[in-house]
Backbone bond lengths (Angstrom), bond angles and torsions (degrees), N, CA, C in turn:
res aa  C-N    CA-C-N  psi(-1)  N-CA   C-N-CA  omega(-1)  CA-C   N-CA-C  phi
1 X - - - 1.477 - - 1.555 111.60 -
2 X 1.358 111.71 -42.13 1.514 116.67 177.77 1.556 107.10 -62.36
3 X 1.310 115.81 -40.14 1.513 118.88 -178.14 1.540 110.25 -59.97
4 X 1.361 114.74 -44.32 1.463 119.58 -179.56 1.589 109.82 -62.79
5 X 1.306 116.30 -34.27 1.465 118.05 179.93 1.502 111.72 -69.24
6 X 1.371 113.91 -43.37 1.540 118.86 174.83 1.504 111.51 -58.09
7 X 1.316 116.64 -43.41 1.442 119.14 -177.98 1.575 110.85 -66.35
8 X 1.310 113.23 -31.06 1.500 114.51 -177.66 1.508 109.57 -71.07
9 X 1.339 116.84 -28.99 1.450 121.45 -179.75 1.546 114.65 -79.48
10 X 1.287 116.40 -8.11 1.461 122.69 -174.74 1.532 104.30 -83.47
11 X 1.357 115.91 130.99 1.452 121.43 172.49 1.485 111.08 -135.38
12 X 1.396 112.63 120.39 1.473 119.78 -177.79 1.506 111.91 56.32
13 X 1.252 116.78 39.15 1.490 121.33 174.19 1.547 111.17 83.27
14 X 1.332 121.60 -0.56 1.413 123.00 179.44 1.475 112.81 -107.60
15 X 1.285 117.95 139.99 1.504 119.95 176.53 1.503 110.70 -86.86
16 X 1.313 115.34 123.16 1.454 121.06 -179.27 1.534 109.41 -101.24
17 X 1.230 116.19 118.37 1.499 120.58 -178.77 1.552 109.61 -98.42
18 X 1.326 111.59 142.46 1.479 115.79 179.09 1.533 108.67 -72.02
19 X 1.359 118.69 143.97 1.499 119.98 -178.64 1.444 111.63 -64.79
20 X 1.374 115.76 145.70 1.461 122.04 178.61 1.563 109.55 -73.18
21 X 1.264 117.14 146.75 1.476 117.12 177.69 1.502 111.97 -65.29
22 X 1.376 117.55 141.18 1.429 122.11 -179.19 1.575 108.59 -68.38
23 X 1.359 113.95 145.02 1.465 121.29 -178.69 1.533 106.06 -101.97
24 X 1.316 113.02 133.28 1.524 120.75 179.27 1.608 108.95 -64.75
25 X 1.348 116.09 131.99 1.429 117.63 175.60 1.439 114.79 -73.99
26 X 1.307 121.80 151.31 1.460 126.08 173.49 1.512 108.86 -86.95
27 X 1.325 116.66 128.81 1.422 121.90 -178.97 1.517 110.18 -75.88
28 X 1.271 120.20 145.44 1.460 126.11 173.41 1.534 106.52 -65.92
29 X 1.254 114.00 155.14 1.491 119.23 175.82 1.572 110.11 -69.76
30 X 1.340 113.27 144.98 1.478 115.70 -177.23 1.505 111.47 -69.92
31 X 1.371 118.28 146.78 1.467 119.02 178.37 1.547 108.34 -60.76
32 X 1.360 111.82 155.87 1.533 116.17 -179.12 1.517 106.12 -134.18
33 X 1.341 112.98 167.77 1.448 119.00 171.53 1.574 112.22 70.62
34 X 1.302 118.21 23.30 1.455 117.21 -177.61 1.563 108.23 -67.00
35 X 1.404 112.37 129.54 1.431 116.68 178.64 1.546 110.50 -145.99
36 X 1.293 115.25 158.02 1.458 120.65 174.98 1.527 109.63 -111.36
37 X 1.369 115.73 124.82 1.425 122.00 -179.08 1.489 109.97 -126.17
38 X 1.344 115.47 166.35 1.447 120.50 179.77 1.544 114.32 53.19
39 X 1.382 111.60 40.46 1.507 118.51 -179.52 1.520 110.25 -72.72
40 X 1.340 116.85 122.26 1.450 123.65 175.68 1.498 107.86 -121.02
41 X 1.349 115.76 -167.83 1.484 117.47 177.50 1.498 117.52 -69.76
42 X 1.407 112.94 -26.46 1.452 115.58 -176.16 1.520 113.92 -123.45
43 X 1.334 117.24 1.92 1.514 118.00 -177.72 1.499 111.03 -160.29
44 X 1.359 113.28 174.84 1.418 123.59 179.86 1.493 109.43 -167.30
45 X 1.302 119.79 166.46 1.412 123.11 173.02 1.526 113.50 -117.63
46 X 1.238 120.24 129.57 1.490 123.40 176.59 1.549 108.09 -98.61
47 X 1.324 113.31 129.46 1.459 121.90 175.81 1.494 111.08 -123.83
48 X 1.355 120.30 143.80 1.451 125.43 177.49 1.537 111.50 -159.96
49 X 1.285 115.73 170.30 1.502 123.99 174.76 1.524 107.90 -115.13
50 X 1.348 113.66 146.97 1.406 118.92 -177.13 1.577 111.90 -138.61
51 X 1.340 114.68 173.02 1.463 122.35 -177.37 1.567 106.16 -66.25
52 X 1.365 115.01 143.47 1.412 120.01 -179.19 1.529 114.36 -61.52
53 X 1.374 118.20 -24.04 1.461 122.86 178.83 1.565 113.05 -87.39
54 X 1.345 115.71 10.70 1.436 119.26 177.85 1.506 111.91 -72.09
55 X 1.334 119.49 135.46 1.423 122.29 172.60 1.523 113.40 -106.45
56 X 1.330 117.22 -23.35 1.491 121.05 168.42 1.560 109.31 -159.52
57 X 1.264 115.15 160.25 1.511 122.67 178.62 1.500 108.18 -114.52
58 X 1.285 114.99 143.32 1.474 122.87 173.31 1.508 108.89 -108.44
59 X 1.353 115.97 125.23 1.472 121.82 -179.84 1.544 106.16 -98.48
60 X 1.322 117.26 132.56 1.464 120.95 176.23 1.513 108.49 -119.21
61 X 1.343 113.46 148.63 1.473 120.93 172.98 1.495 109.60 -119.29
62 X 1.358 113.91 139.18 1.459 120.04 176.80 1.490 112.21 -85.73
63 X 1.323 119.46 117.47 1.449 123.63 -178.21 1.531 109.62 -128.81
64 X 1.285 115.62 118.45 1.490 119.46 -178.79 1.504 112.67 58.45
65 X 1.370 116.29 37.32 1.432 120.98 177.06 1.528 112.20 79.29
66 X 1.306 122.99 4.22 1.452 124.02 -178.75 1.591 107.65 -122.11
67 X 1.401 115.20 134.85 1.396 118.00 179.23 1.575 108.20 -83.17
68 X 1.368 113.91 129.65 1.447 119.62 -179.99 1.515 108.90 -126.07
69 X 1.338 116.33 148.75 1.442 118.25 179.59 1.498 112.25 -71.11
70 X 1.380 116.80 127.21 1.381 121.07 -178.57 1.521 116.21 -102.93
71 X 1.375 114.01 -33.59 1.461 121.66 175.88 1.491 111.63 -162.22
72 X 1.327 115.38 146.35 1.474 123.00 -177.59 1.505 108.49 -129.41
73 X 1.324 117.62 148.08 1.479 122.66 -176.67 1.500 113.59 89.92
74 X 1.324 117.72 8.10 1.427 117.79 174.11 1.550 110.16 -72.26
75 X 1.336 120.82 167.04 1.431 123.89 -178.65 1.554 108.58 -150.11
76 X 1.229 115.11 79.09 1.485 120.59 176.86 1.472 116.98 87.51
77 X 1.399 117.51 -13.31 1.395 118.65 -178.71 1.571 107.79 -159.26
78 X 1.350 115.99 155.17 1.459 118.59 179.07 1.562 106.07 -155.49
79 X 1.366 115.53 127.45 1.450 122.21 173.83 1.484 108.14 -83.84
80 X 1.401 116.79 123.12 1.440 123.04 178.72 1.552 105.27 -97.26
81 X 1.334 114.92 129.55 1.412 118.72 178.31 1.589 107.11 -131.92
82 X 1.340 114.89 166.54 1.441 120.28 178.28 1.501 116.35 70.40
83 X 1.309 115.93 21.81 1.502 121.05 -178.74 1.520 108.68 -75.07
84 X 1.284 114.83 160.17 1.501 122.88 176.18 1.539 110.65 -89.32
85 X 1.291 115.91 135.26 1.488 121.13 176.54 1.540 111.55 -59.70
86 X 1.325 115.19 142.07 1.486 122.07 174.42 1.518 112.24 61.61
87 X 1.278 120.15 34.22 1.420 126.63 -177.30 1.528 113.45 -119.14
88 X 1.368 115.28 136.07 1.465 119.12 177.48 1.510 110.52 -81.86
89 X 1.328 122.23 136.62 1.424 124.63 176.49 1.534 109.90 -128.62
90 X 1.296 116.03 138.39 1.452 120.88 174.68 1.503 113.03 -120.91
91 X 1.378 115.42 129.65 1.478 120.24 -175.88 1.553 109.51 -129.10
92 X 1.288 115.85 162.63 1.428 125.12 167.60 1.490 109.08 -150.32
93 X 1.385 120.40 169.45 1.399 123.27 -173.23 1.526 108.70 -140.50
94 X 1.289 118.51 138.31 1.461 120.42 166.64 1.570 110.72 -128.19
95 X 1.359 116.82 160.53 1.457 121.32 -174.23 1.493 113.06 -110.99
96 X 1.303 115.94 148.46 1.466 120.12 -179.98 1.546 105.54 -119.54
97 X 1.445 115.05 140.27 1.454 119.45 175.29 1.566 108.98 -94.36
98 X 1.326 115.48 173.46 1.484 119.49 171.08 1.512 110.69 -64.21
99 X 1.347 119.48 152.33 1.381 126.69 -174.19 1.644 112.23 -59.27
100 X 1.364 109.41 -30.94 1.499 115.86 -170.51 1.531 109.95 -102.94
101 X 1.352 118.52 6.53 1.482 118.11 -174.86 1.488 114.70 -79.44
102 X 1.316 118.83 -12.01 1.452 120.66 -175.77 1.501 115.07 79.22
103 X 1.359 116.05 5.25 1.469 121.79 176.82 1.508 111.30 -104.85
104 X 1.315 115.42 158.16 1.451 124.34 175.85 1.515 112.24 -106.29
105 X 1.328 118.86 164.09 1.397 124.67 178.24 1.560 110.09 -58.09
106 X 1.306 115.22 148.22 1.466 119.74 -177.75 1.501 109.56 -77.02
107 X 1.327 116.20 165.15 1.460 120.52 167.83 1.552 105.88 -68.83
108 X 1.300 119.25 162.91 1.455 119.98 176.68 1.500 113.93 -73.36
109 X 1.256 117.00 156.68 1.490 123.61 175.61 1.540 109.36 -69.41
110 X 1.315 114.46 166.63 1.444 119.46 169.14 1.563 106.62 -65.43
111 X 1.381 116.60 135.22 1.452 118.62 -175.37 1.615 108.15 -73.83
112 X 1.309 111.83 163.03 1.481 119.76 172.28 1.557 107.98 -132.27
113 X 1.333 116.79 152.16 1.444 123.27 178.81 1.599 106.15 -127.51
114 X 1.262 116.48 134.34 1.470 119.48 173.48 1.554 106.01 -143.16
115 X 1.375 112.35 159.20 1.466 118.76 177.98 1.512 109.69 -118.75
116 X 1.313 117.11 130.42 1.424 122.07 178.10 1.568 109.90 -67.47
117 X 1.283 114.61 163.20 1.479 120.45 179.67 1.480 108.97 -65.82
118 X 1.318 117.73 149.28 1.458 120.31 179.92 1.464 114.48 -71.91
119 X 1.286 119.71 -16.61 1.512 124.44 178.65 1.519 111.35 -162.14
120 X 1.280 119.65 178.26 1.451 124.53 -179.65 1.528 109.74 -52.93
121 X 1.358 115.06 142.00 1.415 122.93 -176.97 1.488 111.20 -66.98
122 X 1.365 118.22 129.36 1.441 121.72 -179.54 1.589 109.59 -124.26
123 X 1.298 116.16 8.27 1.463 120.40 -177.86 1.548 108.88 -90.03
124 X 1.327 116.15 128.69 1.427 122.11 -179.47 1.538 110.61 -80.29
125 X 1.268 118.39 153.02 1.517 120.74 173.53 1.532 110.05 -68.73
126 X 1.345 116.11 160.92 1.438 119.11 173.92 1.508 109.94 -71.14
127 X 1.300 116.24 159.24 1.490 121.54 -179.35 1.553 108.47 -71.59
128 X 1.327 119.05 136.95 1.363 120.75 172.73 1.536 113.19 -68.67
129 X 1.369 117.01 162.11 1.411 119.64 175.33 1.518 109.88 -73.93
130 X 1.342 116.30 165.27 1.387 120.12 -179.69 1.572 114.05 -65.58
131 X 1.263 120.00 138.94 1.465 119.51 -177.70 1.601 112.98 -61.66
132 X 1.306 116.22 146.22 1.411 126.09 175.53 1.473 110.28 -109.68
133 X 1.342 118.69 152.50 1.461 118.40 -172.60 1.488 110.02 -124.05
134 X 1.389 115.83 152.44 1.419 121.47 178.12 1.536 105.20 -157.28
135 X 1.388 112.72 169.60 1.479 119.44 177.58 1.546 110.94 51.12
136 X 1.282 114.27 48.76 1.523 121.13 178.96 1.475 108.68 -78.29
137 X 1.338 116.08 128.18 1.476 122.31 176.31 1.542 108.03 -126.22
138 X 1.335 117.74 -170.79 1.389 122.88 177.91 1.532 113.75 -68.02
139 X 1.357 115.62 -25.62 1.475 120.51 -173.81 1.487 114.28 -127.15
140 X 1.341 121.26 0.19 1.404 121.32 -177.46 1.577 112.51 -155.72
141 X 1.334 112.79 168.18 1.522 119.19 179.69 1.534 105.53 -156.94
142 X 1.324 115.09 145.37 1.456 122.41 171.07 1.478 111.80 -98.20
143 X 1.397 116.22 136.88 1.451 122.36 179.36 1.540 110.23 -121.01
144 X 1.267 113.19 147.13 1.482 119.87 169.97 1.501 107.60 -144.79
145 X 1.381 114.05 146.54 1.470 119.86 179.47 1.467 112.04 -135.73
146 X 1.348 116.03 159.80 1.484 120.53 179.53 1.496 113.07 -71.31
147 X 1.320 113.02 150.67 1.468 122.06 -177.16 1.569 111.14 -69.51
148 X 1.311 116.02 136.83 1.558 123.57 172.31 1.469 108.39 -82.69
149 X 1.319 117.78 162.60 1.522 122.96 173.71 1.503 106.38 -122.18
150 X 1.354 114.25 162.63 1.487 118.03 -175.66 1.579 102.83 -155.01
151 X 1.347 114.11 156.54 1.460 119.25 176.84 1.533 111.98 -69.04
152 X 1.367 117.05 -25.86 1.439 117.16 175.00 1.555 109.87 -113.43
153 X 1.313 117.37 -68.98 1.457 119.64 178.68 1.527 111.59 -168.85
154 X 1.359 116.50 132.27 1.445 119.38 170.60 1.523 107.68 -75.15
155 X 1.322 118.94 130.70 1.440 122.22 -179.61 1.506 116.12 -107.35
156 X 1.319 116.34 -14.95 1.433 119.10 176.32 1.555 114.84 179.10
157 X 1.344 115.89 -174.48 1.426 121.45 -175.57 1.510 110.01 -140.16
158 X 1.372 115.40 147.22 1.466 120.20 168.57 1.474 106.79 -103.69
159 X 1.353 118.46 119.99 1.411 125.09 171.08 1.486 110.28 -84.97
160 X 1.350 118.09 120.91 1.510 117.97 -174.54 1.564 107.06 -121.76
161 X 1.325 111.44 153.27 1.419 126.45 179.20 1.510 110.20 -121.19
162 X 1.331 116.87 135.22 1.442 121.95 174.57 1.573 108.05 -79.33
163 X 1.306 115.16 109.37 1.466 121.94 -179.27 1.491 112.78 -121.13
164 X 1.301 122.43 113.47 1.442 123.23 -179.97 1.520 111.01 61.70
165 X 1.283 116.11 34.59 1.477 119.69 178.12 1.541 114.42 80.26
166 X 1.275 120.10 1.13 1.453 124.25 176.34 1.518 111.47 -120.69
167 X 1.382 114.26 142.12 1.455 120.04 175.38 1.502 112.63 -76.18
168 X 1.338 114.99 124.18 1.465 120.59 178.63 1.470 111.64 -121.96
169 X 1.390 120.15 129.31 1.418 121.53 176.12 1.511 113.12 -74.29
170 X 1.351 116.19 116.96 1.451 120.60 -174.97 1.543 111.25 -98.14
171 X 1.385 116.46 -17.61 1.431 121.17 -177.66 1.543 111.70 -159.33
172 X 1.290 117.46 137.39 1.481 122.38 173.05 1.500 107.92 -115.71
173 X 1.279 119.14 125.71 1.492 126.18 -173.09 1.518 109.84 -127.82
174 X 1.321 115.88 160.10 1.423 121.85 175.31 1.534 112.16 -76.93
175 X 1.331 117.13 174.92 1.502 119.65 -173.39 1.464 112.26 -67.23
176 X 1.333 121.13 -17.98 1.479 122.62 -176.17 1.505 110.75 -99.87
177 X 1.295 120.68 10.32 1.469 122.17 -175.99 1.536 110.97 -117.37
178 X 1.311 118.42 54.24 1.437 122.78 -175.43 1.561 111.53 -86.03
179 X 1.306 114.88 5.05 1.495 117.85 174.65 1.564 104.59 -117.78
180 X 1.343 114.54 120.30 1.433 122.33 -176.68 1.520 111.41 -132.35
181 X 1.354 112.15 144.62 1.504 118.01 177.72 1.524 103.06 -109.79
182 X 1.391 119.21 128.96 1.373 126.23 178.03 1.504 108.29 -114.41
183 X 1.333 118.86 125.10 1.424 125.81 -174.04 1.490 110.11 -121.92
184 X 1.384 116.28 179.85 1.441 120.55 179.43 1.412 115.35 77.74
185 X 1.364 118.90 15.22 1.438 122.97 -179.88 1.533 113.09 -83.91
186 X 1.309 117.83 165.77 1.470 122.72 -179.13 1.487 108.75 -94.10
187 X 1.310 114.98 142.50 1.535 121.12 178.67 1.513 112.44 -62.62
188 X 1.278 115.06 142.82 1.482 122.53 173.76 1.542 111.80 61.46
189 X 1.371 115.16 40.25 1.430 118.30 -175.41 1.519 110.80 -127.60
190 X 1.292 120.41 143.02 1.482 123.31 177.78 1.517 110.36 -87.23
191 X 1.328 117.20 137.50 1.488 124.69 177.20 1.473 108.43 -130.72
192 X 1.387 114.07 144.35 1.412 122.17 179.89 1.547 111.32 -120.14
193 X 1.277 116.86 130.44 1.467 121.68 -176.62 1.576 112.37 -130.65
194 X 1.281 116.47 152.69 1.459 124.02 175.23 1.508 108.51 -148.49
195 X 1.401 117.33 172.89 1.445 120.10 -174.58 1.529 108.35 -140.01
196 X 1.343 117.77 143.34 1.421 123.15 174.93 1.602 106.29 -121.94
197 X 1.282 117.65 137.86 1.478 121.64 177.64 1.547 108.45 -100.33
198 X 1.344 114.93 154.14 1.522 118.07 176.11 1.519 107.54 -146.74
199 X 1.383 114.12 159.64 1.445 121.61 -179.55 1.449 109.18 -111.62
200 X 1.397 116.93 -175.02 1.470 121.51 -176.64 1.526 114.14 -67.71
201 X 1.341 114.74 -23.49 1.503 117.83 178.93 1.480 112.88 -88.68
202 X 1.355 116.83 2.00 1.462 120.49 176.89 1.571 111.10 86.27
203 X 1.313 119.53 11.38 1.516 120.30 174.04 1.491 105.79 -73.24
204 X 1.306 116.86 134.45 1.452 122.49 -179.06 1.554 110.38 -115.56
205 X 1.349 114.87 147.36 1.444 122.21 -179.01 1.544 110.65 -79.52
206 X 1.260 116.49 170.53 1.489 117.37 164.98 1.481 110.31 -66.96
207 X 1.288 118.25 152.19 1.491 121.31 177.80 1.548 110.54 -64.53
208 X 1.282 116.84 141.17 1.458 121.74 178.51 1.530 108.28 -65.87
209 X 1.292 112.49 166.68 1.532 117.74 170.39 1.481 106.62 -61.38
210 X 1.305 118.57 148.93 1.477 122.92 -178.68 1.468 110.63 -79.90
211 X 1.281 117.51 151.60 1.480 127.31 173.78 1.475 109.82 -124.54
212 X 1.319 119.88 132.53 1.498 125.03 179.14 1.478 108.88 -117.35
213 X 1.343 112.93 137.51 1.502 121.60 177.06 1.552 107.30 -136.32
214 X 1.327 112.28 151.57 1.495 115.72 176.25 1.566 106.79 -118.23
215 X 1.275 112.97 130.01 1.506 118.54 174.72 1.539 110.21 -67.38
216 X 1.344 113.83 156.66 1.461 117.40 179.33 1.503 114.72 -69.17
217 X 1.279 117.94 151.06 1.449 119.46 179.49 1.538 107.34 -80.90
218 X 1.310 114.93 158.26 1.395 120.76 176.82 1.512 110.22 -73.26
219 X 1.297 117.39 137.68 1.460 123.79 179.55 1.545 113.41 -127.11
220 X 1.263 114.64 166.78 1.504 117.58 -178.09 1.566 110.71 -74.19
221 X 1.321 116.39 -28.20 1.443 120.74 -176.86 1.576 108.02 -128.49
222 X 1.384 114.47 154.01 1.508 115.70 174.09 1.478 112.70 -64.52
223 X 1.289 120.26 167.69 1.420 125.03 178.23 1.555 109.34 -120.29
224 X 1.361 114.08 160.87 1.477 116.45 176.41 1.443 110.17 -143.77
225 X 1.354 116.83 156.78 1.419 123.05 169.86 1.480 109.56 -132.33
226 X 1.358 115.54 138.69 1.441 121.98 -177.27 1.593 107.71 -114.44
227 X 1.353 113.58 129.55 1.431 117.98 174.94 1.555 107.55 -118.63
228 X 1.376 114.33 125.00 1.448 118.31 -179.67 1.495 109.70 -119.24
229 X 1.305 116.85 118.85 1.499 126.56 -179.54 1.536 104.45 -103.36
230 X 1.356 112.64 122.59 1.410 121.46 -173.89 1.607 108.34 -107.91
231 X 1.317 113.51 133.10 1.527 119.75 171.48 1.541 108.24 -145.58
232 X 1.344 114.44 67.52 1.445 123.86 -172.40 1.538 114.39 -34.65
233 X 1.328 117.44 124.76 1.462 128.27 12.42 1.532 114.32 -92.02
234 X 1.298 114.71 12.71 1.496 118.18 -176.25 1.515 113.90 -99.13
235 X 1.376 114.49 167.50 1.439 119.24 173.76 1.509 110.96 -156.20
236 X 1.330 115.74 158.67 1.497 121.25 179.78 1.559 106.93 -135.67
237 X 1.322 113.64 123.26 1.468 119.02 -172.77 1.563 108.06 -117.12
238 X 1.323 114.19 128.08 1.490 119.61 172.63 1.538 109.45 -123.30
239 X 1.268 118.38 126.42 1.471 125.24 178.34 1.568 108.36 -113.49
240 X 1.327 116.77 118.57 1.433 121.19 176.68 1.521 109.07 -101.95
241 X 1.344 114.40 119.80 1.469 119.94 179.18 1.579 106.82 -101.74
242 X 1.285 118.03 126.18 1.431 123.19 -179.26 1.551 106.90 -116.40
243 X 1.335 114.18 124.92 1.430 119.92 177.95 1.524 111.29 -83.05
244 X 1.341 119.00 94.91 1.392 123.94 -179.50 1.485 113.61 -95.42
245 X 1.381 115.32 10.04 1.467 120.47 177.41 1.483 109.46 -90.83
246 X 1.363 118.35 -178.32 1.383 126.91 -178.56 1.573 111.62 -97.80
247 X 1.257 116.82 2.94 1.505 120.03 -178.22 1.529 112.49 -136.71
248 X 1.286 119.20 157.13 1.450 121.85 -179.58 1.535 113.12 -57.36
249 X 1.284 120.74 144.79 1.423 125.41 -179.26 1.545 109.38 -111.22
250 X 1.271 118.99 126.71 1.459 122.13 174.09 1.532 108.37 -144.48
251 X 1.290 114.28 171.17 1.482 118.86 179.29 1.498 112.35 64.53
252 X 1.307 118.98 26.90 1.532 122.87 -179.09 1.511 107.49 -75.74
253 X 1.336 114.55 160.73 1.422 125.69 175.84 1.491 111.33 -142.08
254 X 1.369 114.46 126.91 1.456 119.72 174.48 1.551 105.11 -107.27
255 X 1.395 112.57 124.38 1.488 119.26 179.10 1.479 109.90 -117.70
256 X 1.375 115.93 151.22 1.456 123.26 -178.99 1.493 111.01 -160.24
257 X 1.309 115.32 159.23 1.481 119.90 170.07 1.489 111.65 -72.76
258 X 1.325 115.50 130.92 1.442 123.49 -179.98 1.508 111.01 -137.10
259 X 1.268 121.73 109.79 1.412 124.16 -173.67 1.536 110.15 -58.07
260 X 1.365 114.92 139.60 1.494 119.30 -178.79 1.603 111.85 -60.39
261 X 1.365 112.42 -23.60 1.488 113.73 179.27 1.564 112.25 -84.79
262 X 1.258 118.16 -3.56 1.461 121.54 -178.69 1.514 110.84 -77.59
263 X 1.272 113.16 137.51 1.539 120.63 173.97 1.521 110.50 -103.86
264 X 1.349 115.49 131.59 1.480 120.09 -177.93 1.513 106.01 -105.95
265 X 1.350 113.33 131.96 1.503 119.29 176.12 1.497 110.66 -97.90
266 X 1.370 115.26 -111.66 1.470 116.90 -177.15 1.533 114.08 -75.55
267 X 1.253 115.96 146.40 1.483 123.75 174.63 1.549 109.80 -126.66
268 X 1.328 117.07 132.95 1.492 116.24 179.75 1.555 110.35 -123.61
269 X 1.312 111.70 148.26 1.478 123.28 177.07 1.582 113.09 53.08
270 X 1.234 115.85 37.82 1.430 121.66 174.75 1.553 114.42 175.39
271 X 1.280 116.50 174.10 1.433 123.03 -177.02 1.601 106.03 -116.52
272 X 1.331 115.99 122.76 1.482 119.30 -178.23 1.542 108.78 -103.90
273 X 1.339 112.83 130.49 1.467 121.12 173.69 1.512 109.77 -122.83
274 X 1.312 118.71 158.27 1.458 121.51 179.20 1.540 109.46 -131.16
275 X 1.390 111.51 143.66 1.450 120.66 169.91 1.483 107.27 -139.31
276 X 1.282 115.78 112.25 1.500 120.89 -178.63 1.496 108.39 59.39
277 X 1.413 115.64 -122.32 1.429 119.58 -176.53 1.489 111.16 -100.06
278 X 1.336 118.62 21.75 1.494 122.03 -177.72 1.543 106.99 -120.34
279 X 1.341 114.23 135.71 1.430 124.27 171.09 1.474 111.94 -109.15
280 X 1.358 119.01 146.48 1.482 121.31 179.70 1.510 105.39 -137.95
281 X 1.344 114.11 133.88 1.501 122.54 171.18 1.479 106.66 -112.65
282 X 1.342 112.12 126.71 1.496 122.91 177.21 1.460 110.81 -118.20
283 X 1.402 121.07 163.36 1.401 122.18 -175.18 1.549 115.79 -48.77
284 X 1.327 122.06 151.53 1.436 124.29 -179.70 1.551 107.72 -72.84
285 X 1.318 110.40 173.36 1.501 117.67 178.61 1.518 115.24 -60.50
286 X 1.402 110.86 -31.63 1.499 114.17 -178.20 1.490 114.90 -76.44
287 X 1.386 116.18 -0.86 1.506 116.85 175.37 1.487 111.83 130.20
288 X 1.285 116.29 -76.81 1.501 119.96 178.42 1.511 113.15 81.91
289 X 1.374 117.18 19.16 1.440 119.23 176.86 1.506 109.95 -73.70
290 X 1.332 118.89 134.39 1.466 122.50 -176.92 1.512 108.43 -112.23
291 X 1.322 119.21 115.00 1.404 123.11 178.82 1.522 113.82 -70.36
292 X 1.304 120.18 161.93 1.473 121.51 175.13 1.524 111.90 -53.30
293 X 1.353 116.88 129.38 1.457 122.13 -177.13 1.533 116.10 76.85
294 X 1.369 112.96 6.22 1.537 119.92 179.92 1.545 109.44 -93.75
295 X 1.267 117.11 165.56 1.439 127.09 175.30 1.491 111.63 -131.03
296 X 1.367 116.93 151.49 1.453 120.73 172.86 1.520 105.77 -140.23
297 X 1.356 114.00 133.76 1.504 118.75 179.41 1.485 107.99 -108.10
298 X 1.271 119.88 125.49 1.470 126.34 175.25 1.510 109.90 -130.57
299 X 1.357 116.45 164.48 1.419 118.38 -177.34 1.544 111.66 166.42
300 X 1.295 110.31 -173.61 1.511 116.51 -175.60 1.496 112.67 -158.62
301 X 1.299 119.69 170.35 1.426 123.06 177.34 1.519 105.54 -130.58
302 X 1.375 113.55 153.62 1.482 116.51 -178.89 1.507 110.31 -172.84
303 X 1.337 118.40 -168.80 1.442 126.10 174.61 1.440 110.37 -152.91
304 X 1.324 114.98 161.69 1.516 121.09 -177.71 1.544 109.99 -147.82
305 X 1.317 115.05 131.89 1.462 121.42 174.72 1.504 107.52 -133.33
306 X 1.361 118.10 116.30 1.481 128.08 -0.68 1.481 111.99 -61.90
307 X 1.359 119.71 154.57 1.420 123.46 -170.97 1.555 110.38 -69.36
308 X 1.288 115.27 111.88 1.502 123.01 178.87 1.466 108.69 -139.68
309 X 1.371 116.88 93.40 1.460 119.92 -175.19 1.537 110.24 -73.10
310 X 1.372 115.49 160.10 1.456 118.84 175.11 1.541 111.96 -61.16
311 X 1.306 116.55 153.58 1.464 119.10 176.07 1.544 110.53 -159.63
312 X 1.334 115.89 175.90 1.484 122.49 177.11 1.489 110.80 61.41
313 X 1.360 117.40 58.30 1.510 122.30 179.53 1.509 109.80 -80.48
314 X 1.356 114.52 137.43 1.447 119.11 175.10 1.526 107.15 -136.42
315 X 1.366 115.59 156.17 1.413 121.76 174.43 1.502 108.76 -122.30
316 X 1.369 114.25 114.61 1.472 119.97 -172.61 1.501 112.89 51.01
317 X 1.284 112.91 37.76 1.514 120.70 175.18 1.519 113.96 86.83
318 X 1.303 120.23 -3.80 1.496 121.33 179.39 1.546 106.84 -104.77
319 X 1.338 112.52 131.87 1.558 119.35 -172.99 1.581 109.77 -57.78
320 X 1.312 113.57 139.89 1.446 121.28 175.25 1.536 107.97 -89.10
321 X 1.328 117.67 150.53 1.457 124.57 174.98 1.498 106.31 -79.40
322 X 1.381 119.08 133.39 1.418 123.65 178.08 1.568 109.15 -98.29
323 X 1.322 117.08 124.14 1.424 121.43 -175.91 1.522 111.43 -115.11
């Protein structure tokens, strides 16, 4: 009987097979977390999360009770421009897969509604927190300050220095550059800094509280600090060498007690050698010269059983400060 059926399907010597039934595609997951941020009188940013298999998102706007396509080709975010002041907008998003993935478009996200500002933004950002200081040398210092907030968006900061009793802007940076390195300073000198935030409309915050820092004084020999993090039986050592002299430093050597039973793993920015119970780190192959006012961080990780962490660090025979 089966043979008769096969013969019946043969036409002109060719076997004609019946088409396989189509398989239903699996829909992508609907986008989530749709939100409108940085809402101004003429614009806003839409942010959302989507399925990992998404190749593009389609943004829809509800107009007169009907969903219409607003933008295509977005991917997790969209900047809205040319909006009308004091107007309510409603949006939603759905995701599209690649044509050959075997997936179908997602259902739409939950919609969101927001209202643009009634006029140009006149609200100033909040004042940043006072700057904090780190990596202080004879000629430079690193600063970081707390983030300001704004009803629309903080777009940047003015870093100011008190010079001759007057505040002077020495650097203007974007909102993501709140860590700055200031160089070209004089040794053994106090410097005072503060920060002002601003937004896209030019509204500026009050000046932050001032922060004062003193650069290191020039010394006859470079200085070093050793930080030892213990997690028995392991340890992590970081040695910071600061050139507080007036000339470049090269050929330096950091020595320390290192138990013969200790095992050393990774070493960075230096070459570690061992002799008995002593370890020595010398400059790396790329040189390791430290210019005046410069710093170099070197160190290593390891473990020891019984637990005996490294100790008694010196730089060129002068004890390092342990922090």
